[in-house]
C-alpha positions in Angstrom: -3.0 20.5 8.3 -6.8 18.9 8.1 -8.0 16.5 6.1 -8.6 18.4 2.9 -9.6 15.9 0.4 -13.2 15.1 0.7 -16.2 13.4 -1.3 -16.5 16.2 -3.7 -13.1 15.9 -4.7 -13.3 12.2 -5.3 -16.3 12.7 -7.5 -14.1 15.3 -9.4 -11.5 12.3 -10.0 -14.2 10.1 -11.2 -15.2 12.4 -13.8 -11.7 11.5 -15.5 -12.2 7.7 -14.7 -15.6 6.9 -15.5 -15.3 2.9 -14.9 -13.7 1.0 -12.3 -12.7 -2.6 -12.7 -12.8 -4.9 -9.7 -12.5 -8.7 -9.2 -16.0 -10.4 -9.5 -15.0 -12.3 -5.9 -17.0 -10.7 -3.1 -15.1 -8.7 -0.8 -16.6 -6.3 1.7 -13.9 -3.3 1.3 -13.9 -3.5 -2.3 -17.7 -3.6 -2.3 -17.6 0.0 -0.2 -14.9 1.6 -2.8 -17.6 0.4 -5.4 -20.5 2.0 -3.7 -18.7 5.0 -3.3 -17.8 5.1 -6.9 -21.0 4.4 -8.3 -22.6 6.8 -6.1 -21.0 9.6 -8.1 -22.4 8.0 -11.3 -19.4 5.8 -12.2 -19.6 2.3 -13.6 -18.5 -0.4 -11.8 -17.4 -3.7 -13.7 -16.8 -6.8 -12.0 -14.5 -9.3 -14.1 -14.2 -13.0 -13.7 -11.8 -14.1 -16.4 -9.9 -10.9 -15.9 -7.1 -11.9 -18.4 -9.8 -11.9 -21.0 -11.7 -8.6 -20.2 -14.5 -7.6 -22.5 -14.4 -4.7 -25.1 -14.7 -1.3 -22.9 -14.9 0.9 -25.7 -13.9 4.2 -25.0 -14.0 3.6 -21.1 -11.5 5.5 -18.9 -10.8 2.8 -16.4 -9.1 2.3 -13.0 -8.3 -0.8 -11.5 -8.7 -2.0 -7.6 -8.1 -5.2 -6.2 -5.3 -7.7 -5.8 -1.8 -7.7 -7.3 -2.6 -10.1 -9.9 -5.8 -8.9 -11.0 -4.2 -5.5 -11.4 -1.2 -6.3 -12.9 -2.6 -8.3 -15.7 -5.1 -6.3 -16.5 -2.5 -3.1 -16.9 -0.6 -5.6 -19.4 -3.9 -6.5 -21.2 -5.2 -3.1 -21.3 -1.9 -1.0 -21.7 -2.3 0.7 -18.3 0.2 2.5 -16.0 -0.1 1.4 -12.2 1.4 4.0 -10.0 3.2 2.5 -7.3 6.1 3.2 -4.5 9.5 1.8 -5.4 10.1 -1.4 -3.6 13.4 -0.1 -2.1 12.1 3.3 -0.9 12.1 2.8 2.9 15.9 2.6 2.3 16.0 6.2 0.9 14.2 7.7 3.8 15.9 9.5 7.1 16.8 7.1 9.8 14.6 9.0 12.3 11.2 8.1 10.3 12.3 4.4 10.6 13.0 4.4 14.3 14.7 1.1 14.0 17.7 -0.5 12.3 16.9 -1.2 8.6 19.0 -2.3 5.4 19.3 -4.2 2.1 21.0 -7.3 1.6 20.3 -10.8 -0.6 19.2 -14.1 0.7 22.6 -15.4 0.6 24.1 -12.3 2.8 22.0 -12.9 6.0 23.7 -14.1 9.1 22.2 -15.8 12.0 23.2 -13.2 14.6 20.7 -10.7 12.5 17.8 -12.6 13.8 14.8 -12.4 14.7 14.3 -9.8 12.2 11.8 -8.6 9.6 12.6 -9.6 6.2 10.5 -8.8 2.9 11.6 -9.4 -0.7 12.3 -6.4 -2.8 10.6 -8.5 -5.8 6.9 -8.4 -4.6 5.6 -11.7 -3.5 8.7 -13.7 -3.7 8.1 -14.9 -0.1 5.8 -13.9 3.0 7.0 -10.4 4.3 6.9 -11.0 8.1 9.3 -11.3 11.4 11.4 -14.4 11.2 12.7 -15.9 14.5 15.9 -17.3 13.1 18.0 -18.0 9.7 16.6 -21.3 9.4 12.9 -20.4 9.6 13.5 -18.1 6.7 15.4 -20.4 4.5 12.7 -22.8 4.9 10.3 -20.2 3.4 12.5 -19.0 0.4 13.7 -22.7 -0.4 14.5 -22.9 -4.2 14.9 -19.0 -4.2 18.3 -17.7 -5.9 20.3 -16.8 -2.8 21.3 -13.5 -5.0 17.5 -12.7 -4.3 17.5 -8.7 -3.1 15.4 -8.3 0.3 15.5 -5.5 3.1 15.6 -6.7 6.5 14.6 -4.7 9.7 15.0 -4.9 13.4 12.1 -6.7 15.0 9.9 -4.2 16.9 6.5 -4.4 18.9 4.3 -1.9 17.6 1.4 -0.5 20.0 -0.7 0.2 17.3 -0.7 0.5 13.3 -1.9 3.3 11.3 -3.2 3.4 7.4 -3.3 6.5 5.8 -4.1 6.9 2.0 -2.0 9.8 0.5 -3.0 11.7 -2.8 -1.3 14.6 -4.2 0.8 15.2 -1.1 -2.5 15.2 1.1 -3.8 13.0 3.5 -7.1 11.4 2.2 -8.1 9.5 5.3 -6.5 7.5 7.8 -7.1 4.6 10.6 -6.0 2.6 13.3 -6.2 -1.2 11.8 -4.1 -3.0 14.6 -3.8 -2.1 18.6 -4.9 0.9 20.2 -3.7 4.7 19.9 -3.3 6.3 23.2 -4.8 9.8 23.8 -2.5 12.7 22.2 -0.6 9.8 20.1 -2.0 11.0 17.0 0.1 10.1 13.9 -1.0 12.8 11.7 1.5 15.3 12.6 4.2 12.7 11.8 2.8 11.6 8.5 2.3 15.1 7.0 5.9 15.6 7.9 6.8 12.5 6.3 4.7 13.1 2.9 6.7 16.2 2.0 9.6 14.2 1.2 10.3 14.2 -2.5 10.6 10.6 -3.1 7.0 9.8 -3.1 4.7 8.9 -6.1 1.4 10.9 -6.5 -0.3 8.4 -4.5 0.4 5.4 -2.5 -0.5 3.8 1.0 1.2 4.7 4.2 1.5 2.4 6.9 2.8 3.6 10.4 3.4 2.4 13.8 3.9 3.7 17.3 6.9 2.0 19.2 7.1 2.4 22.8 9.8 5.0 23.7 10.5 5.4 20.1 7.3 7.2 18.8 6.0 6.7 15.6 7.8 5.3 12.5 7.0 4.2 8.9 6.3 0.6 8.6 5.8 0.4 5.0 4.3 2.0 1.8 1.9 0.3 -0.7 0.1 0.9 -4.1 -3.3 2.6 -3.8 -4.5 0.5 -6.2 -4.4 -2.7 -4.4 -4.6 -1.7 -0.6 -7.3 -2.6 1.5 -9.0 0.0 3.5 -8.4 -1.2 7.0 -10.6 1.3 8.4 -10.4 4.2 5.9 -13.5 5.5 4.6 -14.0 4.7 0.6 -15.5 8.0 -0.2 -12.5 9.6 1.3 -9.6 7.4 -0.2 -11.3 7.1 -3.6 -9.3 9.9 -5.1 -5.8 8.0 -4.1 -7.4 4.6 -5.5 -8.5 6.4 -8.9 -5.5 8.3 -9.4 -3.1 5.1 -9.2 -4.2 4.3 -12.7 -2.9 6.0 -15.6 -4.4 5.5 -19.1 
């Protein structure tokens, strides 16, 4: 399967969303998204006091920015944001993960499990990263309830990490954002297999990585409305970003 979603499709989606709301703070990736949207005739509105947005009339809006910006606007404007479920990795086949992964709560972690990657199932409760030992994680999560749900994964070393924007079961674009991809190690076949699963929403961002002697595996899934481009082309991933806001 080639990359079937091109700028023409992005502009078709733009005709449904005529206004794109962005944070006022300067950001080069968001600027590229804004340029792609406005090049098709769309209106870009940059908001400072986003918790008190101006009257947008009958505008058909989409949002793109950091979590706080998008989540607050979704409440104020009555928008629905499309996101993959936080626990979605736990529902995927083991061979797509290529590492040990499980669910627990903060109180259920044991020292012998470390080093491990830990991520809260409630977004942003603490930093999602590799923790060398239990004490380090406890310092990071001081003050949180021990019953706070998390998922934990075996710590592995990725030779390269790739971001792909997905919309309606198709790859809009993908790019290496960390490390180096060896010749012949393209992730596209793997990504296309993964996105056939019925667990995914209509639009999302998929990060995959290559592990020596294991192959490609899913790192995580994120919402298109808040994910950085990480090397992907704004004009190609615009459909995924716009589809992530439902009015």
